[in-house]
MOPAC internal coordinates of N, CA, C and O (Angstrom, degrees):
PM7 1SCF
backbone

  N    0.0000 0     0.00 0     0.00 0    0    0    0
  C    1.4486 1     0.00 0     0.00 0    1    0    0
  C    1.5235 1   109.23 1     0.00 0    2    1    0
  O    1.2310 1   120.77 1   -49.62 1    3    2    1
  N    1.2981 1   116.14 1   130.38 1    3    2    1
  C    1.4626 1   120.71 1  -179.38 1    5    3    2
  C    1.5216 1   109.34 1  -105.48 1    6    5    3
  O    1.2310 1   121.13 1   -48.35 1    7    6    5
  N    1.3250 1   115.45 1   131.65 1    7    6    5
  C    1.4621 1   120.11 1  -179.97 1    9    7    6
  C    1.5225 1   110.25 1  -101.43 1   10    9    7
  O    1.2310 1   120.37 1   -36.84 1   11   10    9
  N    1.3367 1   116.90 1   143.16 1   11   10    9
  C    1.4474 1   122.96 1   176.12 1   13   11   10
  C    1.5166 1   108.84 1  -107.70 1   14   13   11
  O    1.2310 1   119.60 1    -6.44 1   15   14   13
  N    1.3237 1   118.38 1   173.56 1   15   14   13
  C    1.4577 1   124.01 1  -175.15 1   17   15   14
  C    1.5190 1   115.04 1   -43.81 1   18   17   15
  O    1.2310 1   120.02 1   124.52 1   19   18   17
  N    1.3239 1   117.56 1   -55.48 1   19   18   17
  C    1.4670 1   119.88 1  -177.91 1   21   19   18
  C    1.5263 1   111.33 1   -68.08 1   22   21   19
  O    1.2310 1   120.49 1   151.04 1   23   22   21
  N    1.3421 1   116.66 1   -28.96 1   23   22   21
  C    1.4658 1   119.68 1   177.29 1   25   23   22
  C    1.5277 1   110.94 1   -65.16 1   26   25   23
  O    1.2310 1   120.60 1   140.15 1   27   26   25
  N    1.3473 1   116.46 1   -39.85 1   27   26   25
  C    1.4604 1   120.38 1   177.71 1   29   27   26
  C    1.5193 1   110.68 1   -62.51 1   30   29   27
  O    1.2310 1   120.78 1   135.00 1   31   30   29
  N    1.3279 1   116.11 1   -45.00 1   31   30   29
  C    1.4588 1   120.24 1  -179.21 1   33   31   30
  C    1.5310 1   110.39 1   -63.85 1   34   33   31
  O    1.2310 1   120.03 1   135.72 1   35   34   33
  N    1.3226 1   117.54 1   -44.28 1   35   34   33
  C    1.4681 1   120.68 1   177.56 1   37   35   34
  C    1.5185 1   111.28 1   -61.12 1   38   37   35
  O    1.2310 1   120.37 1   137.49 1   39   38   37
  N    1.3246 1   116.91 1   -42.51 1   39   38   37
  C    1.4691 1   120.47 1   179.16 1   41   39   38
  C    1.5250 1   110.26 1   -63.68 1   42   41   39
  O    1.2310 1   120.15 1   134.96 1   43   42   41
  N    1.3410 1   117.31 1   -45.04 1   43   42   41
  C    1.4601 1   120.85 1   179.64 1   45   43   42
  C    1.5226 1   111.61 1   -62.47 1   46   45   43
  O    1.2310 1   120.29 1   140.50 1   47   46   45
  N    1.3232 1   117.06 1   -39.50 1   47   46   45
  C    1.4632 1   120.16 1   177.72 1   49   47   46
  C    1.5249 1   110.95 1   -62.92 1   50   49   47
  O    1.2310 1   120.34 1   142.80 1   51   50   49
  N    1.3354 1   116.96 1   -37.20 1   51   50   49
  C    1.4606 1   120.38 1   177.97 1   53   51   50
  C    1.5273 1   111.09 1   -68.00 1   54   53   51
  O    1.2310 1   120.88 1   137.41 1   55   54   53
  N    1.3273 1   115.93 1   -42.59 1   55   54   53
  C    1.4716 1   120.38 1  -176.53 1   57   55   54
  C    1.5215 1   111.77 1   -75.19 1   58   57   55
  O    1.2310 1   120.08 1   133.05 1   59   58   57
  N    1.3366 1   117.45 1   -46.95 1   59   58   57
  C    1.4540 1   121.59 1  -172.03 1   61   59   58
  C    1.5204 1   114.62 1  -102.79 1   62   61   59
  O    1.2310 1   119.75 1   169.97 1   63   62   61
  N    1.3029 1   118.09 1   -10.03 1   63   62   61
  C    1.4545 1   120.69 1  -179.63 1   65   63   62
  C    1.5093 1   111.67 1    69.80 1   66   65   63
  O    1.2310 1   120.84 1    29.70 1   67   66   65
  N    1.3338 1   116.01 1  -150.30 1   67   66   65
  C    1.4585 1   122.30 1  -176.19 1   69   67   66
  C    1.5098 1   114.32 1   -64.79 1   70   69   67
  O    1.2310 1   119.43 1   164.95 1   71   70   69
  N    1.3471 1   118.70 1   -15.05 1   71   70   69
  C    1.4626 1   120.43 1  -179.04 1   73   71   70
  C    1.5221 1   111.94 1   -62.69 1   74   73   71
  O    1.2310 1   119.82 1   154.16 1   75   74   73
  N    1.3316 1   117.96 1   -25.84 1   75   74   73
  C    1.4594 1   120.54 1   178.67 1   77   75   74
  C    1.5221 1   109.61 1   -62.55 1   78   77   75
  O    1.2310 1   120.17 1   136.12 1   79   78   77
  N    1.3203 1   117.28 1   -43.88 1   79   78   77
  C    1.4552 1   120.93 1   179.89 1   81   79   78
  C    1.5220 1   109.68 1   -63.17 1   82   81   79
  O    1.2310 1   120.03 1   135.94 1   83   82   81
  N    1.3295 1   117.56 1   -44.06 1   83   82   81
  C    1.4665 1   120.49 1   178.14 1   85   83   82
  C    1.5180 1   110.91 1   -60.75 1   86   85   83
  O    1.2310 1   120.80 1   140.86 1   87   86   85
  N    1.3069 1   116.08 1   -39.14 1   87   86   85
  C    1.4626 1   120.62 1   179.56 1   89   87   86
  C    1.5164 1   110.75 1   -65.13 1   90   89   87
  O    1.2310 1   120.46 1   134.94 1   91   90   89
  N    1.3269 1   116.73 1   -45.06 1   91   90   89
  C    1.4639 1   120.56 1  -179.62 1   93   91   90
  C    1.5246 1   112.00 1   -63.97 1   94   93   91
  O    1.2310 1   120.14 1   148.97 1   95   94   93
  N    1.3201 1   117.35 1   -31.03 1   95   94   93
  C    1.4592 1   121.22 1  -178.45 1   97   95   94
  C    1.5307 1   112.85 1   -91.35 1   98   97   95
  O    1.2310 1   120.16 1   174.91 1   99   98   97
  N    1.3168 1   117.30 1    -5.09 1   99   98   97
  C    1.4669 1   121.29 1  -176.16 1  101   99   98
  C    1.5305 1   111.25 1   -69.67 1  102  101   99
  O    1.2310 1   121.51 1   -24.59 1  103  102  101
  N    1.3151 1   114.72 1   155.41 1  103  102  101
  C    1.4537 1   119.47 1   177.45 1  105  103  102
  C    1.5260 1   109.92 1   -78.81 1  106  105  103
  O    1.2310 1   120.64 1   -21.01 1  107  106  105
  N    1.3111 1   116.38 1   158.99 1  107  106  105
  C    1.4607 1   121.77 1   179.52 1  109  107  106
  C    1.5246 1   109.47 1   -78.46 1  110  109  107
  O    1.2310 1   120.90 1   -31.05 1  111  110  109
  N    1.3221 1   115.89 1   148.95 1  111  110  109
  C    1.4619 1   121.92 1   176.99 1  113  111  110
  C    1.5194 1   109.10 1  -129.65 1  114  113  111
  O    1.2310 1   121.13 1   -34.91 1  115  114  113
  N    1.3016 1   115.44 1   145.09 1  115  114  113
  C    1.4589 1   121.73 1   177.99 1  117  115  114
  C    1.5336 1   108.29 1   -75.87 1  118  117  115
  O    1.2310 1   120.05 1   -58.45 1  119  118  117
  N    1.3337 1   117.52 1   121.55 1  119  118  117
  C    1.4650 1   120.49 1  -179.55 1  121  119  118
  C    1.5209 1   112.31 1   -90.44 1  122  121  119
  O    1.2310 1   119.93 1   177.32 1  123  122  121
  N    1.3235 1   117.74 1    -2.68 1  123  122  121
  C    1.4559 1   120.40 1   178.65 1  125  123  122
  C    1.5149 1   111.54 1    89.62 1  126  125  123
  O    1.2310 1   121.23 1     9.63 1  127  126  125
  N    1.3037 1   115.24 1  -170.37 1  127  126  125
  C    1.4595 1   121.82 1  -177.51 1  129  127  126
  C    1.5178 1   110.01 1  -122.74 1  130  129  127
  O    1.2310 1   121.47 1   -17.11 1  131  130  129
  N    1.3049 1   114.80 1   162.89 1  131  130  129
  C    1.4569 1   121.27 1   178.29 1  133  131  130
  C    1.5133 1   108.51 1  -122.18 1  134  133  131
  O    1.2310 1   120.13 1   -52.31 1  135  134  133
  N    1.3127 1   117.36 1   127.69 1  135  134  133
  C    1.4596 1   121.99 1   179.60 1  137  135  134
  C    1.5171 1   108.01 1  -125.49 1  138  137  135
  O    1.2310 1   120.63 1   -70.40 1  139  138  137
  N    1.3184 1   116.40 1   109.60 1  139  138  137
  C    1.4596 1   121.15 1   179.56 1  141  139  138
  C    1.5208 1   108.35 1  -114.77 1  142  141  139
  O    1.2310 1   120.99 1   -65.31 1  143  142  141
  N    1.3093 1   115.71 1   114.69 1  143  142  141
  C    1.4511 1   122.05 1   175.86 1  145  143  142
  C    1.5216 1   107.34 1  -131.39 1  146  145  143
  O    1.2310 1   120.87 1   -63.47 1  147  146  145
  N    1.3178 1   115.94 1   116.53 1  147  146  145
  C    1.4635 1   119.98 1  -179.05 1  149  147  146
  C    1.5207 1   109.88 1  -112.73 1  150  149  147
  O    1.2310 1   120.09 1   -48.61 1  151  150  149
  N    1.3169 1   117.43 1   131.39 1  151  150  149
  C    1.4626 1   119.99 1   174.32 1  153  151  150
  C    1.5332 1   108.87 1   -72.82 1  154  153  151
  O    1.2310 1   120.03 1   -16.94 1  155  154  153
  N    1.2952 1   117.55 1   163.06 1  155  154  153
  C    1.4680 1   121.54 1   179.09 1  157  155  154
  C    1.5272 1   111.11 1   -54.45 1  158  157  155
  O    1.2310 1   120.45 1   146.38 1  159  158  157
  N    1.3194 1   116.75 1   -33.62 1  159  158  157
  C    1.4718 1   119.87 1  -179.39 1  161  159  158
  C    1.5268 1   111.68 1   -70.39 1  162  161  159
  O    1.2310 1   120.02 1   168.28 1  163  162  161
  N    1.3312 1   117.58 1   -11.72 1  163  162  161
  C    1.4555 1   121.47 1   179.73 1  165  163  162
  C    1.5137 1   113.82 1   -81.82 1  166  165  163
  O    1.2310 1   120.53 1   171.24 1  167  166  165
  N    1.3373 1   116.60 1    -8.76 1  167  166  165
  C    1.4521 1   119.86 1   179.52 1  169  167  166
  C    1.5261 1   109.70 1   -89.84 1  170  169  167
  O    1.2310 1   120.15 1   -35.07 1  171  170  169
  N    1.3251 1   117.31 1   144.93 1  171  170  169
  C    1.4615 1   120.82 1  -175.10 1  173  171  170
  C    1.5234 1   113.35 1   -74.78 1  174  173  171
  O    1.2310 1   121.33 1   -16.53 1  175  174  173
  N    1.3276 1   115.05 1   163.47 1  175  174  173
  C    1.4617 1   122.16 1   174.95 1  177  175  174
  C    1.5319 1   108.71 1   -73.18 1  178  177  175
  O    1.2310 1   120.29 1    -8.82 1  179  178  177
  N    1.3007 1   117.06 1   171.18 1  179  178  177
  C    1.4656 1   122.39 1   179.98 1  181  179  178
  C    1.5235 1   111.54 1   -52.84 1  182  181  179
  O    1.2310 1   121.62 1   -43.27 1  183  182  181
  N    1.3402 1   114.50 1   136.73 1  183  182  181
  C    1.4673 1   123.86 1   178.68 1  185  183  182
  C    1.5316 1   113.52 1    55.12 1  186  185  183
  O    1.2310 1   120.44 1  -147.73 1  187  186  185
  N    1.2945 1   116.76 1    32.27 1  187  186  185
  C    1.4710 1   123.01 1   176.89 1  189  187  186
  C    1.5250 1   108.89 1  -126.52 1  190  189  187
  O    1.2310 1   121.16 1   -11.85 1  191  190  189
  N    1.3070 1   115.38 1   168.15 1  191  190  189
  C    1.4587 1   120.23 1   175.39 1  193  191  190
  C    1.5224 1   109.45 1  -138.08 1  194  193  191
  O    1.2310 1   121.22 1   -24.38 1  195  194  193
  N    1.3146 1   115.28 1   155.62 1  195  194  193
  C    1.4560 1   122.09 1   178.53 1  197  195  194
  C    1.5272 1   107.49 1  -133.93 1  198  197  195
  O    1.2310 1   120.48 1   -47.27 1  199  198  197
  N    1.3310 1   116.69 1   132.73 1  199  198  197
  C    1.4613 1   121.30 1   179.31 1  201  199  198
  C    1.5214 1   109.93 1  -103.39 1  202  201  199
  O    1.2310 1   121.09 1   -35.42 1  203  202  201
  N    1.3253 1   115.53 1   144.58 1  203  202  201
  C    1.4499 1   122.42 1  -178.69 1  205  203  202
  C    1.5209 1   110.43 1  -132.55 1  206  205  203
  O    1.2310 1   120.77 1   -21.97 1  207  206  205
  N    1.3154 1   116.14 1   158.03 1  207  206  205
  C    1.4554 1   123.20 1   170.70 1  209  207  206
  C    1.5315 1   105.69 1  -132.33 1  210  209  207
  O    1.2310 1   120.62 1   -57.55 1  211  210  209
  N    1.3404 1   116.42 1   122.45 1  211  210  209
  C    1.4544 1   121.16 1  -179.33 1  213  211  210
  C    1.5248 1   109.47 1  -118.32 1  214  213  211
  O    1.2310 1   120.79 1   -56.47 1  215  214  213
  N    1.3211 1   116.09 1   123.53 1  215  214  213
  C    1.4720 1   122.96 1   179.51 1  217  215  214
  C    1.5190 1   109.77 1   -80.12 1  218  217  215
  O    1.2310 1   120.31 1   -42.60 1  219  218  217
  N    1.3334 1   117.02 1   137.40 1  219  218  217
  C    1.4635 1   120.38 1   175.85 1  221  219  218
  C    1.5302 1   109.50 1   -68.17 1  222  221  219
  O    1.2310 1   121.50 1   -17.66 1  223  222  221
  N    1.3260 1   114.73 1   162.34 1  223  222  221
  C    1.4562 1   121.65 1  -177.10 1  225  223  222
  C    1.5198 1   109.14 1  -116.41 1  226  225  223
  O    1.2310 1   120.26 1   -49.31 1  227  226  225
  N    1.3155 1   117.11 1   130.69 1  227  226  225
  C    1.4584 1   120.94 1   177.63 1  229  227  226
  C    1.5147 1   112.27 1    75.47 1  230  229  227
  O    1.2310 1   120.71 1    16.62 1  231  230  229
  N    1.3004 1   116.25 1  -163.38 1  231  230  229
  C    1.4576 1   121.10 1   179.37 1  233  231  230
  C    1.5135 1   112.17 1    94.54 1  234  233  231
  O    1.2310 1   121.58 1    -0.59 1  235  234  233
  N    1.3347 1   114.57 1   179.41 1  235  234  233
  C    1.4570 1   121.74 1  -174.54 1  237  235  234
  C    1.5254 1   114.29 1   -91.56 1  238  237  235
  O    1.2310 1   119.28 1   178.58 1  239  238  237
  N    1.2937 1   118.98 1    -1.42 1  239  238  237
  C    1.4641 1   120.74 1  -177.56 1  241  239  238
  C    1.5140 1   112.33 1   -65.36 1  242  241  239
  O    1.2310 1   120.86 1   -30.93 1  243  242  241
  N    1.3282 1   115.96 1   149.07 1  243  242  241
  C    1.4580 1   120.02 1   178.97 1  245  243  242
  C    1.5038 1   111.99 1  -162.41 1  246  245  243
  O    1.2310 1   121.05 1    16.30 1  247  246  245
  N    1.3203 1   115.60 1  -163.70 1  247  246  245
  C    1.4626 1   122.06 1   178.47 1  249  247  246
  C    1.5211 1   108.77 1  -136.78 1  250  249  247
  O    1.2310 1   120.91 1   -24.24 1  251  250  249
  N    1.3219 1   115.86 1   155.76 1  251  250  249
  C    1.4662 1   120.33 1  -178.47 1  253  251  250
  C    1.5250 1   110.11 1   -69.71 1  254  253  251
  O    1.2310 1   120.80 1   -31.71 1  255  254  253
  N    1.3292 1   116.08 1   148.29 1  255  254  253
  C    1.4633 1   122.19 1  -171.89 1  257  255  254
  C    1.5256 1   114.17 1   -58.85 1  258  257  255
  O    1.2310 1   118.96 1   139.28 1  259  258  257
  N    1.3272 1   119.59 1   -40.72 1  259  258  257
  C    1.4669 1   121.17 1   179.70 1  261  259  258
  C    1.5182 1   112.23 1  -105.58 1  262  261  259
  O    1.2310 1   120.62 1   142.86 1  263  262  261
  N    1.3137 1   116.43 1   -37.14 1  263  262  261
  C    1.4637 1   121.26 1   179.94 1  265  263  262
  C    1.5184 1   107.09 1   -95.45 1  266  265  263
  O    1.2310 1   120.32 1  -102.01 1  267  266  265
  N    1.3315 1   116.99 1    77.99 1  267  266  265
  C    1.4642 1   121.25 1  -171.00 1  269  267  266
  C    1.5299 1   113.16 1   -66.18 1  270  269  267
  O    1.2310 1   119.58 1   163.43 1  271  270  269
  N    1.3225 1   118.40 1   -16.57 1  271  270  269
  C    1.4592 1   120.12 1   177.45 1  273  271  270
  C    1.5265 1   111.43 1   -78.75 1  274  273  271
  O    1.2310 1   120.26 1   168.41 1  275  274  273
  N    1.3360 1   117.12 1   -11.59 1  275  274  273
  C    1.4634 1   122.97 1  -179.73 1  277  275  274
  C    1.5281 1   109.10 1   -89.29 1  278  277  275
  O    1.2310 1   120.57 1   -65.10 1  279  278  277
  N    1.3551 1   116.52 1   114.90 1  279  278  277
  C    1.4582 1   120.65 1   177.88 1  281  279  278
  C    1.5192 1   109.72 1   -80.19 1  282  281  279
  O    1.2310 1   120.46 1   -27.24 1  283  282  281
  N    1.3347 1   116.72 1   152.76 1  283  282  281
  C    1.4644 1   119.80 1  -176.23 1  285  283  282
  C    1.5145 1   111.35 1  -153.73 1  286  285  283
  O    1.2310 1   121.72 1   -16.89 1  287  286  285
  N    1.3408 1   114.31 1   163.11 1  287  286  285
  C    1.4604 1   122.65 1   169.67 1  289  287  286
  C    1.5182 1   110.70 1  -117.95 1  290  289  287
  O    1.2310 1   120.65 1   147.77 1  291  290  289
  N    1.3397 1   116.36 1   -32.23 1  291  290  289
  C    1.4647 1   121.64 1   178.90 1  293  291  290
  C    1.5328 1   108.24 1  -136.41 1  294  293  291
  O    1.2310 1   120.27 1   -10.69 1  295  294  293
  N    1.3251 1   117.08 1   169.31 1  295  294  293
  C    1.4677 1   121.73 1   178.30 1  297  295  294
  C    1.5261 1   111.44 1   -59.95 1  298  297  295
  O    1.2310 1   120.12 1   151.11 1  299  298  297
  N    1.3269 1   117.37 1   -28.89 1  299  298  297
  C    1.4707 1   121.42 1   179.96 1  301  299  298
  C    1.5278 1   112.31 1   -64.53 1  302  301  299
  O    1.2310 1   119.90 1   160.35 1  303  302  301
  N    1.3279 1   117.80 1   -19.65 1  303  302  301
  C    1.4605 1   121.49 1   179.06 1  305  303  302
  C    1.5261 1   112.55 1   -81.20 1  306  305  303
  O    1.2310 1   120.12 1   171.97 1  307  306  305
  N    1.3244 1   117.38 1    -8.03 1  307  306  305
  C    1.4654 1   122.69 1  -175.83 1  309  307  306
  C    1.5317 1   110.92 1  -103.08 1  310  309  307
  O    1.2310 1   120.74 1   -21.00 1  311  310  309
  N    1.3483 1   116.19 1   159.00 1  311  310  309
  C    1.4637 1   119.44 1   174.54 1  313  311  310
  C    1.5304 1   110.64 1   -58.92 1  314  313  311
  O    1.2310 1   120.70 1   -22.93 1  315  314  313
  N    1.3042 1   116.26 1   157.07 1  315  314  313
  C    1.4619 1   122.80 1  -176.92 1  317  315  314
  C    1.5259 1   111.59 1   -51.73 1  318  317  315
  O    1.2310 1   121.01 1   -48.47 1  319  318  317
  N    1.3231 1   115.67 1   131.53 1  319  318  317
  C    1.4637 1   121.29 1   177.55 1  321  319  318
  C    1.5189 1   114.26 1    88.91 1  322  321  319
  O    1.2310 1   119.57 1   171.32 1  323  322  321
  N    1.3297 1   118.43 1    -8.68 1  323  322  321
  C    1.4644 1   121.10 1   179.50 1  325  323  322
  C    1.5226 1   109.97 1   -99.68 1  326  325  323
  O    1.2310 1   121.18 1   -20.34 1  327  326  325
  N    1.3086 1   115.36 1   159.66 1  327  326  325
  C    1.4553 1   120.62 1   177.17 1  329  327  326
  C    1.5223 1   110.01 1  -118.98 1  330  329  327
  O    1.2310 1   121.24 1   -21.63 1  331  330  329
  N    1.3128 1   115.23 1   158.37 1  331  330  329
  C    1.4580 1   121.21 1   178.15 1  333  331  330
  C    1.5228 1   108.72 1   -88.70 1  334  333  331
  O    1.2310 1   120.41 1   -60.59 1  335  334  333
  N    1.3060 1   116.83 1   119.41 1  335  334  333
  C    1.4491 1   122.72 1   178.72 1  337  335  334
  C    1.5263 1   108.35 1   -98.20 1  338  337  335
  O    1.2310 1   120.50 1   -65.74 1  339  338  337
  N    1.3281 1   116.65 1   114.26 1  339  338  337
  C    1.4597 1   120.90 1  -177.39 1  341  339  338
  C    1.5203 1   109.84 1   -71.07 1  342  341  339
  O    1.2310 1   121.00 1   -57.20 1  343  342  341
  N    1.3231 1   115.70 1   122.80 1  343  342  341
  C    1.4641 1   121.25 1   178.86 1  345  343  342
  C    1.5101 1   111.35 1  -114.11 1  346  345  343
  O    1.2310 1   120.17 1   170.27 1  347  346  345
  N    1.3395 1   117.27 1    -9.73 1  347  346  345
  C    1.4675 1   120.91 1  -176.91 1  349  347  346
  C    1.5153 1   109.98 1    76.60 1  350  349  347
  O    1.2310 1   120.74 1   -13.89 1  351  350  349
  N    1.2729 1   116.18 1   166.11 1  351  350  349
  C    1.4515 1   119.65 1   179.79 1  353  351  350
  C    1.5162 1   111.08 1    76.45 1  354  353  351
  O    1.2310 1   120.33 1  -107.25 1  355  354  353
  N    1.3168 1   116.97 1    72.75 1  355  354  353
  C    1.4579 1   122.21 1  -175.00 1  357  355  354
  C    1.5208 1   114.08 1   -75.35 1  358  357  355
  O    1.2310 1   119.83 1   159.89 1  359  358  357
  N    1.3003 1   117.94 1   -20.11 1  359  358  357
  C    1.4626 1   120.19 1  -175.54 1  361  359  358
  C    1.5234 1   110.93 1  -152.41 1  362  361  359
  O    1.2310 1   121.26 1   -12.96 1  363  362  361
  N    1.3167 1   115.20 1   167.04 1  363  362  361
  C    1.4634 1   122.33 1   174.44 1  365  363  362
  C    1.5202 1   108.35 1  -125.04 1  366  365  363
  O    1.2310 1   120.70 1   -45.26 1  367  366  365
  N    1.3218 1   116.26 1   134.74 1  367  366  365
  C    1.4515 1   121.79 1   176.54 1  369  367  366
  C    1.5250 1   108.06 1   -95.50 1  370  369  367
  O    1.2310 1   120.64 1   -57.19 1  371  370  369
  N    1.3193 1   116.37 1   122.81 1  371  370  369
  C    1.4664 1   122.64 1   176.63 1  373  371  370
  C    1.5244 1   106.82 1  -104.35 1  374  373  371
  O    1.2310 1   119.84 1   -55.22 1  375  374  373
  N    1.3221 1   117.92 1   124.78 1  375  374  373
  C    1.4616 1   120.28 1  -179.14 1  377  375  374
  C    1.5258 1   110.55 1  -149.62 1  378  377  375
  O    1.2310 1   121.56 1   -20.31 1  379  378  377
  N    1.3220 1   114.63 1   159.69 1  379  378  377
  C    1.4590 1   122.26 1  -179.38 1  381  379  378
  C    1.5265 1   108.70 1  -128.17 1  382  381  379
  O    1.2310 1   120.96 1   -45.70 1  383  382  381
  N    1.3177 1   115.77 1   134.30 1  383  382  381
  C    1.4622 1   121.61 1   174.63 1  385  383  382
  C    1.5217 1   107.05 1  -108.28 1  386  385  383
  O    1.2310 1   120.66 1   -55.41 1  387  386  385
  N    1.3275 1   116.35 1   124.59 1  387  386  385
  C    1.4618 1   121.80 1  -179.25 1  389  387  386
  C    1.5215 1   109.03 1  -118.20 1  390  389  387
  O    1.2310 1   121.01 1   -43.04 1  391  390  389
  N    1.2967 1   115.68 1   136.96 1  391  390  389
  C    1.4690 1   121.03 1   176.80 1  393  391  390
  C    1.5194 1   107.72 1  -108.34 1  394  393  391
  O    1.2310 1   120.86 1   -57.32 1  395  394  393
  N    1.3092 1   115.97 1   122.68 1  395  394  393
  C    1.4615 1   120.97 1  -174.23 1  397  395  394
  C    1.5293 1   113.06 1   -84.35 1  398  397  395
  O    1.2310 1   120.04 1   149.61 1  399  398  397
  N    1.3151 1   117.54 1   -30.39 1  399  398  397
  C    1.4658 1   117.78 1  -178.94 1  401  399  398
  C    1.4959 1   111.35 1  -142.94 1  402  401  399
  O    1.2310 1   120.10 1   180.00 1  403  402  401

């Protein structure tokens, strides 16, 4: 079955409800940048793999002022009375490098 533009929107509305509309109307946020630089020693030996996690740099991501485990982009993402403190680093990239021979 092939879906067209309006089919995707209808499906998303069914799955996510009214949040899709809020998402479409939301303002854009800077997600920051990703800088991955690995030294030669960071690559695995033959037939091995190494996993990494790299934190993004900058951007609008943050945590709530009192509930620091709560991530946020705006004050509306925090419990009542708290503010969003921008800390940068909106996401983490998880990746694995495998050497085949």
